N, CA, C and O atoms as CSV, one atom per row, in Angstrom:
chain,resi,resn,atom,element,x,y,z
A,1,MET,N,N,9.874,8.897,-3.609
A,1,MET,CA,C,8.895,8.291,-4.628
A,1,MET,C,C,7.933,9.399,-4.476
A,1,MET,O,O,7.540,10.053,-3.510
A,2,GLN,N,N,7.627,9.400,-6.010
A,2,GLN,CA,C,6.585,10.333,-6.127
A,2,GLN,C,C,5.289,9.505,-6.762
A,2,GLN,O,O,5.416,8.487,-7.442
A,3,ILE,N,N,4.124,10.073,-6.446
A,3,ILE,CA,C,2.854,9.538,-7.089
A,3,ILE,C,C,2.428,10.580,-8.146
A,3,ILE,O,O,2.053,11.622,-7.610
A,4,ILE,N,N,2.380,10.597,-9.467
A,4,ILE,CA,C,2.133,11.454,-10.561
A,4,ILE,C,C,1.205,11.137,-11.225
A,4,ILE,O,O,0.911,9.945,-11.125
A,5,ASN,N,N,0.428,11.898,-12.072
A,5,ASN,CA,C,-0.305,11.862,-13.447
A,5,ASN,C,C,-1.695,11.212,-12.821
A,5,ASN,O,O,-2.346,10.377,-13.449
A,6,ARG,N,N,-2.145,11.785,-11.254
A,6,ARG,CA,C,-3.155,11.075,-10.743
A,6,ARG,C,C,-4.456,11.566,-11.470
A,6,ARG,O,O,-4.715,12.721,-11.808
A,7,LYS,N,N,-5.263,10.372,-11.646
A,7,LYS,CA,C,-6.512,10.571,-12.408
A,7,LYS,C,C,-7.624,9.784,-11.854
A,7,LYS,O,O,-7.360,8.608,-11.603
A,8,LEU,N,N,-8.890,10.229,-11.599
A,8,LEU,CA,C,-10.059,9.511,-11.308
A,8,LEU,C,C,-10.881,9.888,-12.300
A,8,LEU,O,O,-10.679,10.922,-12.937
A,9,THR,N,N,-12.004,8.991,-12.553
A,9,THR,CA,C,-13.099,8.803,-13.534
A,9,THR,C,C,-14.296,8.204,-13.074
A,9,THR,O,O,-14.301,7.035,-12.688
A,10,LEU,N,N,-15.332,8.926,-13.084
A,10,LEU,CA,C,-16.572,8.230,-12.444
A,10,LEU,C,C,-17.611,8.194,-13.282
A,10,LEU,O,O,-18.092,9.239,-13.721
A,11,ASP,N,N,-18.158,6.808,-13.656
A,11,ASP,CA,C,-19.080,7.165,-14.813
A,11,ASP,C,C,-20.467,6.438,-14.598
A,11,ASP,O,O,-20.550,5.221,-14.760
A,12,PRO,N,N,-21.602,7.244,-14.213
A,12,PRO,CA,C,-22.590,6.673,-13.812
A,12,PRO,C,C,-23.467,5.796,-14.606
A,12,PRO,O,O,-23.825,6.238,-15.698
A,13,ASP,N,N,-23.929,4.472,-14.200
A,13,ASP,CA,C,-24.266,3.309,-15.103
A,13,ASP,C,C,-25.469,2.946,-14.393
A,13,ASP,O,O,-25.415,1.853,-13.829
A,14,GLY,N,N,-26.730,3.713,-14.266
A,14,GLY,CA,C,-27.878,2.984,-13.771
A,14,GLY,C,C,-28.014,3.611,-12.363
A,14,GLY,O,O,-28.214,4.782,-12.041
A,15,ALA,N,N,-27.830,2.369,-11.533
A,15,ALA,CA,C,-27.858,2.775,-9.997
A,15,ALA,C,C,-26.277,2.370,-9.791
A,15,ALA,O,O,-25.876,2.318,-8.628
A,16,ASN,N,N,-25.627,2.166,-10.548
A,16,ASN,CA,C,-24.019,1.855,-10.345
A,16,ASN,C,C,-23.142,2.841,-10.666
A,16,ASN,O,O,-23.737,3.771,-11.211
A,17,VAL,N,N,-21.831,3.046,-10.540
A,17,VAL,CA,C,-21.066,4.062,-10.970
A,17,VAL,C,C,-19.528,3.096,-11.238
A,17,VAL,O,O,-18.945,2.358,-10.444
A,18,ASN,N,N,-19.272,3.363,-12.309
A,18,ASN,CA,C,-17.770,2.606,-12.847
A,18,ASN,C,C,-16.762,3.438,-12.413
A,18,ASN,O,O,-16.865,4.629,-12.707
A,19,VAL,N,N,-15.889,3.098,-11.828
A,19,VAL,CA,C,-14.700,3.825,-11.117
A,19,VAL,C,C,-13.438,3.490,-11.951
A,19,VAL,O,O,-13.289,2.294,-12.200
A,20,LEU,N,N,-12.624,4.242,-12.363
A,20,LEU,CA,C,-11.261,4.040,-12.929
A,20,LEU,C,C,-10.277,5.177,-12.122
A,20,LEU,O,O,-10.426,6.398,-12.075
A,21,VAL,N,N,-9.346,4.433,-11.582
A,21,VAL,CA,C,-8.170,5.326,-10.685
A,21,VAL,C,C,-6.830,4.792,-11.609
A,21,VAL,O,O,-6.517,3.669,-12.004
A,22,GLU,N,N,-6.166,6.189,-11.770
A,22,GLU,CA,C,-4.840,5.989,-12.728
A,22,GLU,C,C,-3.777,6.962,-12.039
A,22,GLU,O,O,-3.918,8.108,-11.614
A,23,TYR,N,N,-2.663,6.119,-12.070
A,23,TYR,CA,C,-1.551,7.144,-11.494
A,23,TYR,C,C,-0.352,6.299,-11.885
A,23,TYR,O,O,-0.489,5.280,-12.563
A,24,ASP,N,N,0.856,6.744,-11.438
A,24,ASP,CA,C,2.059,6.493,-11.802
A,24,ASP,C,C,2.989,6.762,-10.685
A,24,ASP,O,O,3.191,7.907,-10.281
A,25,LEU,N,N,3.634,5.568,-10.115
A,25,LEU,CA,C,4.692,5.579,-9.029
A,25,LEU,C,C,6.238,5.889,-9.809
A,25,LEU,O,O,6.713,5.419,-10.843
A,26,LYS,N,N,6.771,6.880,-8.833
A,26,LYS,CA,C,7.853,7.155,-9.406
A,26,LYS,C,C,9.127,7.195,-8.319
A,26,LYS,O,O,9.427,8.095,-7.534
A,27,PHE,N,N,9.710,6.020,-8.531
A,27,PHE,CA,C,10.740,5.434,-7.465
A,27,PHE,C,C,12.167,6.291,-7.849
A,27,PHE,O,O,12.588,6.463,-8.993
A,28,ASN,N,N,12.712,6.712,-6.766
A,28,ASN,CA,C,14.159,6.922,-6.801
A,28,ASN,C,C,15.014,6.071,-6.901
A,28,ASN,O,O,14.574,4.954,-6.629
A,29,ARG,N,N,16.320,6.101,-7.241
A,29,ARG,CA,C,17.239,5.218,-7.328
A,29,ARG,C,C,17.451,4.556,-5.847
A,29,ARG,O,O,17.374,3.329,-5.777
A,30,PHE,N,N,17.707,5.285,-4.700
A,30,PHE,CA,C,17.840,4.988,-3.558
A,30,PHE,C,C,16.762,3.711,-3.422
A,30,PHE,O,O,17.181,2.598,-3.103
A,31,GLU,N,N,15.350,3.952,-3.687
A,31,GLU,CA,C,14.407,2.963,-3.278
A,31,GLU,C,C,14.351,1.905,-4.204
A,31,GLU,O,O,13.942,0.764,-3.992
A,32,ARG,N,N,14.780,2.361,-5.213
A,32,ARG,CA,C,15.026,1.144,-6.626
A,32,ARG,C,C,15.879,0.077,-5.961
A,32,ARG,O,O,15.641,-1.126,-5.851
A,33,ASN,N,N,16.643,0.590,-5.655
A,33,ASN,CA,C,18.197,-0.295,-5.001
A,33,ASN,C,C,17.654,-0.988,-3.628
A,33,ASN,O,O,18.025,-2.136,-3.385
A,34,LEU,N,N,16.753,-0.288,-2.697
A,34,LEU,CA,C,16.109,-1.090,-1.485
A,34,LEU,C,C,15.298,-2.170,-1.903
A,34,LEU,O,O,15.303,-3.246,-1.305
A,35,ALA,N,N,14.530,-1.918,-2.998
A,35,ALA,CA,C,13.651,-3.035,-3.822
A,35,ALA,C,C,14.647,-4.278,-4.023
A,35,ALA,O,O,14.614,-5.381,-3.478
A,36,GLY,N,N,15.472,-3.804,-4.898
A,36,GLY,CA,C,16.485,-4.917,-5.090
A,36,GLY,C,C,16.905,-5.804,-3.987
A,36,GLY,O,O,17.186,-7.000,-4.063
A,37,LEU,N,N,16.903,-4.929,-2.804
A,37,LEU,CA,C,17.432,-5.885,-1.875
A,37,LEU,C,C,16.339,-6.635,-0.939
A,37,LEU,O,O,16.501,-7.166,0.160
A,38,GLY,N,N,15.341,-6.522,-1.619
A,38,GLY,CA,C,13.857,-7.161,-0.624
A,38,GLY,C,C,12.934,-6.277,-0.239
A,38,GLY,O,O,11.823,-6.669,0.116
A,39,MET,N,N,13.320,-4.751,-0.259
A,39,MET,CA,C,12.063,-3.935,0.332
A,39,MET,C,C,10.907,-4.252,-0.381
A,39,MET,O,O,11.005,-4.647,-1.543
A,40,THR,N,N,9.808,-4.127,0.175
A,40,THR,CA,C,8.439,-4.220,-0.647
A,40,THR,C,C,7.591,-3.084,-0.422
A,40,THR,O,O,7.445,-2.526,0.666
A,41,PHE,N,N,7.047,-2.775,-1.489
A,41,PHE,CA,C,5.977,-1.450,-1.530
A,41,PHE,C,C,4.475,-2.107,-1.893
A,41,PHE,O,O,4.389,-3.077,-2.646
A,42,THR,N,N,3.547,-1.607,-1.406
A,42,THR,CA,C,2.163,-1.909,-1.555
A,42,THR,C,C,1.665,-0.577,-1.897
A,42,THR,O,O,2.426,0.341,-1.590
A,43,ASP,N,N,0.592,-0.266,-2.446
A,43,ASP,CA,C,-0.518,0.917,-2.652
A,43,ASP,C,C,-1.723,0.628,-2.316
A,43,ASP,O,O,-2.070,-0.524,-2.059
A,44,HIS,N,N,-2.507,1.642,-2.277
A,44,HIS,CA,C,-4.073,1.585,-1.567
A,44,HIS,C,C,-4.874,2.581,-2.144
A,44,HIS,O,O,-4.430,3.718,-1.986
A,45,ALA,N,N,-5.830,2.494,-2.711
A,45,ALA,CA,C,-6.668,3.332,-3.521
A,45,ALA,C,C,-7.901,3.304,-2.744
A,45,ALA,O,O,-8.506,2.278,-2.436
A,46,GLN,N,N,-8.282,4.673,-2.405
A,46,GLN,CA,C,-9.477,4.324,-1.460
A,46,GLN,C,C,-10.480,5.728,-1.778
A,46,GLN,O,O,-10.045,6.797,-1.349
A,47,LEU,N,N,-11.597,5.734,-2.401
A,47,LEU,CA,C,-12.530,6.925,-2.573
A,47,LEU,C,C,-12.906,7.399,-1.376
A,47,LEU,O,O,-13.070,6.607,-0.448
A,48,ILE,N,N,-13.092,8.697,-1.215
A,48,ILE,CA,C,-13.195,9.442,0.127
A,48,ILE,C,C,-14.211,10.529,-0.211
A,48,ILE,O,O,-13.963,11.282,-1.153
A,49,GLY,N,N,-15.221,10.650,0.419
A,49,GLY,CA,C,-16.118,12.206,-0.064
A,49,GLY,C,C,-15.487,12.891,1.059
A,49,GLY,O,O,-15.007,12.525,2.132
A,50,VAL,N,N,-15.654,14.065,0.428
A,50,VAL,CA,C,-15.244,15.549,1.158
A,50,VAL,C,C,-16.349,16.388,1.106
A,50,VAL,O,O,-16.651,16.882,0.019
A,51,ASP,N,N,-17.077,16.660,2.210
A,51,ASP,CA,C,-18.186,17.410,2.407
A,51,ASP,C,C,-17.638,18.969,2.530
A,51,ASP,O,O,-16.854,19.295,3.421
A,52,ALA,N,N,-18.120,19.866,1.567
A,52,ALA,CA,C,-17.597,21.351,1.614
A,52,ALA,C,C,-18.646,22.203,2.631
A,52,ALA,O,O,-19.614,21.493,2.904
A,53,PRO,N,N,-18.697,23.269,3.138
A,53,PRO,CA,C,-17.166,23.872,3.365
A,53,PRO,C,C,-16.388,23.608,4.251
A,53,PRO,O,O,-15.381,24.308,4.349
A,54,GLU,N,N,-16.605,22.516,5.176
A,54,GLU,CA,C,-15.839,22.080,6.449
A,54,GLU,C,C,-14.692,21.164,5.757
A,54,GLU,O,O,-13.551,21.111,6.214
A,55,ARG,N,N,-15.152,20.380,4.496
A,55,ARG,CA,C,-13.755,19.573,3.861
A,55,ARG,C,C,-13.536,18.525,4.905
A,55,ARG,O,O,-12.363,18.162,4.997
A,56,THR,N,N,-14.364,17.970,5.690
A,56,THR,CA,C,-14.405,16.566,6.593
A,56,THR,C,C,-14.462,15.563,5.463
A,56,THR,O,O,-14.886,15.799,4.332
A,57,ALA,N,N,-14.039,14.551,5.855
A,57,ALA,CA,C,-13.681,13.333,4.646
A,57,ALA,C,C,-14.363,12.190,5.460
A,57,ALA,O,O,-14.163,12.041,6.666
A,58,LYS,N,N,-15.141,11.433,4.751
A,58,LYS,CA,C,-15.492,10.263,5.004
A,58,LYS,C,C,-15.152,9.120,3.871
A,58,LYS,O,O,-15.390,9.169,2.665
A,59,GLU,N,N,-14.562,8.144,4.582
A,59,GLU,CA,C,-14.014,6.783,3.644
A,59,GLU,C,C,-15.145,6.087,2.867
A,59,GLU,O,O,-16.065,5.754,3.614
A,60,LEU,N,N,-15.308,5.813,1.721
A,60,LEU,CA,C,-16.209,5.361,1.107
A,60,LEU,C,C,-15.967,3.762,0.765
A,60,LEU,O,O,-16.404,2.838,1.452
A,61,GLN,N,N,-15.279,3.644,-0.288
A,61,GLN,CA,C,-14.992,2.348,-0.784
A,61,GLN,C,C,-13.136,2.150,-1.254
A,61,GLN,O,O,-12.350,3.005,-1.662
A,62,VAL,N,N,-12.996,1.153,-1.070
A,62,VAL,CA,C,-11.394,0.705,-1.716
A,62,VAL,C,C,-12.145,0.286,-2.999
A,62,VAL,O,O,-13.193,-0.330,-3.193
A,63,VAL,N,N,-11.093,0.929,-3.911
A,63,VAL,CA,C,-10.844,0.698,-5.061
A,63,VAL,C,C,-10.106,-0.335,-5.751
A,63,VAL,O,O,-10.453,-0.993,-6.732
A,64,GLY,N,N,-8.793,-0.384,-4.933
A,64,GLY,CA,C,-8.014,-1.433,-5.319
A,64,GLY,C,C,-6.483,-1.502,-4.348
A,64,GLY,O,O,-6.114,-0.479,-3.770
A,65,ALA,N,N,-5.890,-2.442,-4.274
A,65,ALA,CA,C,-4.650,-2.551,-3.063
A,65,ALA,C,C,-3.797,-3.680,-3.788
A,65,ALA,O,O,-4.213,-4.631,-4.451
A,66,GLY,N,N,-2.624,-3.357,-3.515
A,66,GLY,CA,C,-1.671,-4.775,-3.867
A,66,GLY,C,C,-0.311,-4.435,-4.067
A,66,GLY,O,O,-0.158,-3.279,-4.464
A,67,PRO,N,N,0.805,-5.153,-3.897
A,67,PRO,CA,C,1.858,-5.265,-4.119
A,67,PRO,C,C,2.154,-4.193,-5.341
A,67,PRO,O,O,1.327,-4.055,-6.242
A,68,VAL,N,N,3.245,-3.530,-5.315
A,68,VAL,CA,C,3.846,-2.999,-6.353
A,68,VAL,C,C,5.336,-3.365,-7.027
A,68,VAL,O,O,6.329,-3.195,-6.320
A,69,GLN,N,N,5.497,-3.873,-8.410
A,69,GLN,CA,C,6.698,-4.266,-8.710
A,69,GLN,C,C,7.516,-3.090,-9.159
A,69,GLN,O,O,7.301,-2.397,-10.154
A,70,VAL,N,N,8.476,-2.967,-8.290
A,70,VAL,CA,C,9.583,-1.685,-8.564
A,70,VAL,C,C,10.489,-1.989,-9.417
A,70,VAL,O,O,10.948,-3.125,-9.291
A,71,PRO,N,N,11.128,-1.005,-10.698
A,71,PRO,CA,C,11.706,-1.362,-11.429
A,71,PRO,C,C,13.185,-1.646,-10.992
A,71,PRO,O,O,13.290,-1.327,-9.807
A,72,PRO,N,N,14.427,-2.146,-11.518
A,72,PRO,CA,C,15.412,-2.530,-11.412
A,72,PRO,C,C,16.150,-0.968,-11.166
A,72,PRO,O,O,15.750,0.045,-11.741
A,73,PRO,N,N,17.116,-0.993,-10.353
A,73,PRO,CA,C,17.933,0.299,-9.897
A,73,PRO,C,C,18.364,1.114,-11.304
A,73,PRO,O,O,18.554,2.324,-11.183
A,74,ASN,N,N,18.534,0.479,-12.690
A,74,ASN,CA,C,19.068,1.424,-13.649
A,74,ASN,C,C,17.809,1.939,-14.612
A,74,ASN,O,O,17.852,2.589,-15.656
A,75,ASP,N,N,16.672,1.407,-13.873
A,75,ASP,CA,C,15.528,1.533,-14.735
A,75,ASP,C,C,14.455,2.834,-13.973
A,75,ASP,O,O,13.781,2.557,-12.981
A,76,ALA,N,N,14.433,4.273,-14.621
A,76,ALA,CA,C,13.928,5.332,-13.850
A,76,ALA,C,C,12.370,5.517,-14.209
A,76,ALA,O,O,11.670,6.472,-13.871
A,77,GLN,N,N,11.927,4.260,-15.061
A,77,GLN,CA,C,10.493,4.491,-15.486
A,77,GLN,C,C,9.805,4.475,-14.410
A,77,GLN,O,O,10.051,3.821,-13.397
A,78,PRO,N,N,8.721,5.359,-14.642
A,78,PRO,CA,C,7.349,5.484,-13.502
A,78,PRO,C,C,6.748,3.968,-13.589
A,78,PRO,O,O,6.908,3.263,-14.585
A,79,VAL,N,N,6.078,3.577,-12.487
A,79,VAL,CA,C,5.021,2.034,-12.737
A,79,VAL,C,C,3.736,2.673,-12.659
A,79,VAL,O,O,3.312,3.359,-11.730
A,80,HIS,N,N,3.104,2.343,-13.843
A,80,HIS,CA,C,1.786,2.748,-14.079
A,80,HIS,C,C,0.619,1.810,-13.190
A,80,HIS,O,O,0.799,0.595,-13.101
A,81,ARG,N,N,-0.533,2.435,-12.570
A,81,ARG,CA,C,-1.117,1.736,-11.626
A,81,ARG,C,C,-2.439,2.053,-12.337
A,81,ARG,O,O,-2.625,3.179,-12.801
A,82,THR,N,N,-3.424,1.017,-12.439
A,82,THR,CA,C,-5.014,1.285,-12.855
A,82,THR,C,C,-5.457,0.302,-12.149
A,82,THR,O,O,-4.901,-0.796,-12.106
A,83,TYR,N,N,-6.658,0.651,-11.435
A,83,TYR,CA,C,-7.569,-0.021,-10.621
A,83,TYR,C,C,-9.284,0.448,-11.030
A,83,TYR,O,O,-9.753,1.586,-11.013
A,84,THR,N,N,-9.829,-0.566,-11.309
A,84,THR,CA,C,-11.195,-0.424,-12.002
A,84,THR,C,C,-12.052,-1.074,-10.586
A,84,THR,O,O,-11.569,-1.716,-9.653
A,85,ALA,N,N,-13.211,-0.733,-10.765
A,85,ALA,CA,C,-14.339,-1.165,-9.910
A,85,ALA,C,C,-15.689,-1.042,-10.096
A,85,ALA,O,O,-15.793,-1.004,-11.322
A,86,ASN,N,N,-16.795,-0.955,-9.626
A,86,ASN,CA,C,-18.311,-0.713,-10.101
A,86,ASN,C,C,-18.786,-0.687,-8.566
A,86,ASN,O,O,-18.453,-1.583,-7.790
A,87,PHE,N,N,-19.471,0.244,-8.237
A,87,PHE,CA,C,-20.323,0.455,-6.806
A,87,PHE,C,C,-21.248,1.121,-7.174
A,87,PHE,O,O,-21.371,2.017,-8.010
A,88,SER,N,N,-22.201,0.402,-6.181
A,88,SER,CA,C,-23.717,1.047,-6.176
A,88,SER,C,C,-23.664,2.718,-5.739
A,88,SER,O,O,-22.904,3.267,-4.942
A,89,ARG,N,N,-24.606,3.219,-6.450
A,89,ARG,CA,C,-24.340,4.825,-6.189
A,89,ARG,C,C,-24.800,5.091,-4.693
A,89,ARG,O,O,-24.347,5.995,-3.991
A,90,THR,N,N,-25.618,4.310,-4.365
A,90,THR,CA,C,-25.971,4.637,-2.457
A,90,THR,C,C,-24.676,4.454,-1.792
A,90,THR,O,O,-24.506,5.078,-0.744
A,91,SER,N,N,-23.611,3.601,-2.287
A,91,SER,CA,C,-22.506,3.142,-1.422
A,91,SER,C,C,-21.629,4.398,-1.349
A,91,SER,O,O,-20.787,4.523,-0.459
A,92,LEU,N,N,-21.890,5.588,-2.558
A,92,LEU,CA,C,-21.109,6.430,-2.592
A,92,LEU,C,C,-21.578,7.538,-1.876
A,92,LEU,O,O,-20.774,8.468,-1.822
A,93,ASP,N,N,-22.489,7.678,-1.397
A,93,ASP,CA,C,-23.226,8.665,-0.702
A,93,ASP,C,C,-22.650,8.983,0.804
A,93,ASP,O,O,-22.647,8.380,1.877
A,94,GLU,N,N,-22.221,10.097,0.378
A,94,GLU,CA,C,-20.975,10.417,1.834
A,94,GLU,C,C,-21.840,11.225,2.787
A,94,GLU,O,O,-21.395,11.609,3.868
A,95,ASP,N,N,-23.079,11.481,2.380
A,95,ASP,CA,C,-23.753,11.977,3.485
A,95,ASP,C,C,-25.576,11.439,3.600
A,95,ASP,O,O,-26.610,12.061,3.361
A,96,PRO,N,N,-25.340,10.093,4.050
A,96,PRO,CA,C,-26.731,9.282,3.649
A,96,PRO,C,C,-27.682,9.675,4.560
A,96,PRO,O,O,-27.160,9.785,5.669
A,97,GLY,N,N,-29.086,9.985,4.568
A,97,GLY,CA,C,-30.013,10.161,5.523
A,97,GLY,C,C,-30.117,11.682,5.480
A,97,GLY,O,O,-30.675,12.152,6.471
A,98,THR,N,N,-29.747,12.486,4.646
A,98,THR,CA,C,-29.985,13.896,4.809
A,98,THR,C,C,-31.510,14.014,4.170
A,98,THR,O,O,-31.930,13.181,3.367
A,99,ILE,N,N,-32.232,15.067,4.591
A,99,ILE,CA,C,-33.718,15.282,4.110
A,99,ILE,C,C,-33.690,15.588,2.471
A,99,ILE,O,O,-34.369,14.960,1.658
A,100,VAL,N,N,-32.838,16.598,2.164
A,100,VAL,CA,C,-32.508,17.227,0.982
A,100,VAL,C,C,-31.451,16.434,0.258
A,100,VAL,O,O,-30.362,16.346,0.825
A,101,GLU,N,N,-31.603,15.851,-0.895
A,101,GLU,CA,C,-29.969,15.384,-1.699
A,101,GLU,C,C,-29.497,16.194,-1.922
A,101,GLU,O,O,-30.062,17.258,-2.173
A,102,ASP,N,N,-28.103,15.990,-1.921
A,102,ASP,CA,C,-26.949,17.131,-2.138
A,102,ASP,C,C,-26.133,16.370,-3.098
A,102,ASP,O,O,-26.246,15.190,-3.430
A,103,ASP,N,N,-25.402,17.143,-3.432
A,103,ASP,CA,C,-24.109,16.426,-4.285
A,103,ASP,C,C,-22.906,15.602,-3.324
A,103,ASP,O,O,-22.632,15.868,-2.154
A,104,ASP,N,N,-22.363,14.669,-4.071
A,104,ASP,CA,C,-21.289,13.995,-3.308
A,104,ASP,C,C,-19.824,14.283,-4.057
A,104,ASP,O,O,-19.535,13.878,-5.183
A,105,GLU,N,N,-18.983,15.056,-3.199
A,105,GLU,CA,C,-17.790,15.378,-3.682
A,105,GLU,C,C,-17.083,14.245,-3.332
A,105,GLU,O,O,-16.909,13.998,-2.139
A,106,ILE,N,N,-16.500,13.269,-4.492
A,106,ILE,CA,C,-15.633,12.140,-4.213
A,106,ILE,C,C,-14.539,12.384,-4.824
A,106,ILE,O,O,-14.561,12.761,-5.995
A,107,LEU,N,N,-13.188,12.184,-4.026
A,107,LEU,CA,C,-11.927,12.064,-4.755
A,107,LEU,C,C,-11.247,10.602,-4.084
A,107,LEU,O,O,-11.701,9.874,-3.202
A,108,CYS,N,N,-10.141,10.512,-4.775
A,108,CYS,CA,C,-9.506,9.053,-4.572
A,108,CYS,C,C,-8.139,9.598,-3.700
A,108,CYS,O,O,-7.409,10.484,-4.143
A,109,ARG,N,N,-7.910,8.910,-2.365
A,109,ARG,CA,C,-6.966,9.061,-1.748
A,109,ARG,C,C,-5.585,7.501,-2.198
A,109,ARG,O,O,-5.858,6.305,-2.096
A,110,ILE,N,N,-4.323,8.035,-2.627
A,110,ILE,CA,C,-3.658,7.012,-2.992
A,110,ILE,C,C,-2.618,7.067,-1.987
A,110,ILE,O,O,-1.912,8.072,-1.914
A,111,GLN,N,N,-2.430,5.939,-1.090
A,111,GLN,CA,C,-1.271,5.562,-0.116
A,111,GLN,C,C,-0.174,4.575,-0.647
A,111,GLN,O,O,-0.384,3.547,-1.291
A,112,VAL,N,N,0.888,5.021,-0.302
A,112,VAL,CA,C,1.914,3.660,-0.923
A,112,VAL,C,C,2.752,3.630,0.259
A,112,VAL,O,O,3.175,4.656,0.792
A,113,PHE,N,N,3.037,2.239,0.745
A,113,PHE,CA,C,3.443,1.984,2.327
A,113,PHE,C,C,4.559,1.081,1.784
A,113,PHE,O,O,4.387,0.429,0.754
A,114,SER,N,N,5.890,1.039,2.594
A,114,SER,CA,C,7.048,0.168,2.299
A,114,SER,C,C,7.131,-0.369,3.536
A,114,SER,O,O,6.717,0.080,4.605
A,115,SER,N,N,7.828,-1.586,3.238
A,115,SER,CA,C,8.322,-2.372,4.736
A,115,SER,C,C,9.661,-1.769,5.000
A,115,SER,O,O,10.167,-1.023,4.162
A,116,GLY,N,N,10.239,-2.045,6.082
A,116,GLY,CA,C,11.734,-1.442,6.475
A,116,GLY,C,C,11.950,-0.198,6.717
A,116,GLY,O,O,12.820,0.054,7.550
A,117,ILE,N,N,11.238,0.907,6.073
A,117,ILE,CA,C,11.703,1.989,6.422
A,117,ILE,C,C,10.492,2.758,6.237
A,117,ILE,O,O,9.661,2.286,5.461
A,118,PRO,N,N,10.219,3.954,6.859
A,118,PRO,CA,C,8.939,4.997,6.638
A,118,PRO,C,C,9.028,5.642,5.606
A,118,PRO,O,O,9.419,6.805,5.701
A,119,THR,N,N,8.726,5.144,4.419
A,119,THR,CA,C,8.709,6.087,3.342
A,119,THR,C,C,7.207,5.991,2.754
A,119,THR,O,O,6.984,5.852,1.552
A,120,ASN,N,N,6.300,6.074,3.650
A,120,ASN,CA,C,4.858,6.202,3.300
A,120,ASN,C,C,4.644,7.545,2.457
A,120,ASN,O,O,5.225,8.594,2.735
A,121,ARG,N,N,3.812,7.408,1.473
A,121,ARG,CA,C,3.384,8.694,0.755
A,121,ARG,C,C,1.845,8.440,0.427
A,121,ARG,O,O,1.247,7.389,0.200
A,122,THR,N,N,1.361,9.905,0.483
A,122,THR,CA,C,-0.269,9.993,0.250
A,122,THR,C,C,-0.274,11.075,-0.710
A,122,THR,O,O,0.368,12.121,-0.615
A,123,ALA,N,N,-1.179,10.678,-1.794
A,123,ALA,CA,C,-1.565,11.771,-2.808
A,123,ALA,C,C,-3.074,11.455,-2.734
A,123,ALA,O,O,-3.730,10.550,-2.219
A,124,PHE,N,N,-3.398,12.689,-3.536
A,124,PHE,CA,C,-4.910,12.918,-3.938
A,124,PHE,C,C,-5.149,12.769,-5.405
A,124,PHE,O,O,-4.229,12.963,-6.199
A,125,THR,N,N,-6.271,12.453,-5.770
A,125,THR,CA,C,-6.628,12.606,-7.571
A,125,THR,C,C,-7.443,13.820,-7.294
A,125,THR,O,O,-7.800,14.234,-6.191
A,126,ASN,N,N,-7.744,14.456,-8.769
A,126,ASN,CA,C,-8.973,15.233,-9.070
A,126,ASN,C,C,-10.217,14.800,-8.240
A,126,ASN,O,O,-10.238,13.678,-7.734
A,127,GLU,N,N,-11.129,15.565,-8.111
A,127,GLU,CA,C,-12.475,15.633,-7.425
A,127,GLU,C,C,-13.687,15.636,-8.334
A,127,GLU,O,O,-13.971,16.577,-9.074
A,128,PHE,N,N,-14.357,14.551,-8.226
A,128,PHE,CA,C,-15.593,14.420,-8.934
A,128,PHE,C,C,-16.893,14.932,-8.242
A,128,PHE,O,O,-16.683,14.995,-7.031
A,129,ILE,N,N,-18.023,15.278,-8.529
A,129,ILE,CA,C,-19.003,15.486,-7.973
A,129,ILE,C,C,-20.213,14.918,-8.668
A,129,ILE,O,O,-20.650,15.188,-9.787
A,130,LEU,N,N,-20.731,13.938,-7.621
A,130,LEU,CA,C,-21.884,13.291,-8.187
A,130,LEU,C,C,-23.135,13.729,-7.507
A,130,LEU,O,O,-23.345,13.990,-6.322
A,131,THR,N,N,-24.181,13.750,-8.909
A,131,THR,CA,C,-25.365,14.502,-8.371
A,131,THR,C,C,-26.464,13.263,-8.837
A,131,THR,O,O,-25.966,12.234,-9.292
A,132,GLU,N,N,-27.557,13.336,-8.753
A,132,GLU,CA,C,-28.623,12.584,-8.728
A,132,GLU,C,C,-28.452,12.035,-10.534
A,132,GLU,O,O,-28.605,10.870,-10.902
A,133,GLN,N,N,-28.143,13.084,-11.347
A,133,GLN,CA,C,-28.299,12.539,-12.798
A,133,GLN,C,C,-26.954,13.058,-13.356
A,133,GLN,O,O,-26.926,12.936,-14.581
A,134,LEU,N,N,-25.833,13.599,-12.836
A,134,LEU,CA,C,-25.049,14.035,-13.881
A,134,LEU,C,C,-23.685,14.103,-12.676
A,134,LEU,O,O,-23.758,14.227,-11.453
A,135,VAL,N,N,-22.563,13.979,-13.498
A,135,VAL,CA,C,-21.174,13.891,-13.084
A,135,VAL,C,C,-20.701,15.099,-13.334
A,135,VAL,O,O,-20.937,15.381,-14.509
A,136,VAL,N,N,-19.992,16.174,-12.627
A,136,VAL,CA,C,-19.348,17.236,-12.924
A,136,VAL,C,C,-17.814,17.127,-12.519
A,136,VAL,O,O,-17.431,17.137,-11.348
A,137,HIS,N,N,-16.999,17.024,-13.604
A,137,HIS,CA,C,-15.408,16.676,-13.209
A,137,HIS,C,C,-14.748,18.165,-13.032
A,137,HIS,O,O,-14.828,19.042,-13.892
A,138,GLN,N,N,-14.168,18.285,-11.937
A,138,GLN,CA,C,-13.278,19.716,-11.600
A,138,GLN,C,C,-11.907,19.211,-11.701
A,138,GLN,O,O,-10.955,19.968,-11.518
């Protein structure tokens, strides 16, 4: 399985931030056959803060999670996933309590889990930098 077309959008709205995470899951024929026999897949999208230069990560907020409807074996179309959420700006502060305000580098970790066999996958979206007044897309 591949996690493709990953995109994170953060839209500040006063003291809150609107979050949109989109991606596609492309299952291979073997996985689609297994799903037809009862194997299940679940995805999990979580915002994480990444502090430069160490690139240490802090889990921030879960944007969404749920069961994935896998297409039948003869259908190779990717499954499009979209999660939206609204969080307070302070809940996305990856290093609260600092004396000087600094940028928050945020990306989304996407994980897909399956029952039965270890086919877990992890991928990351693009990174956004939240500042006090501005969002910079990288």
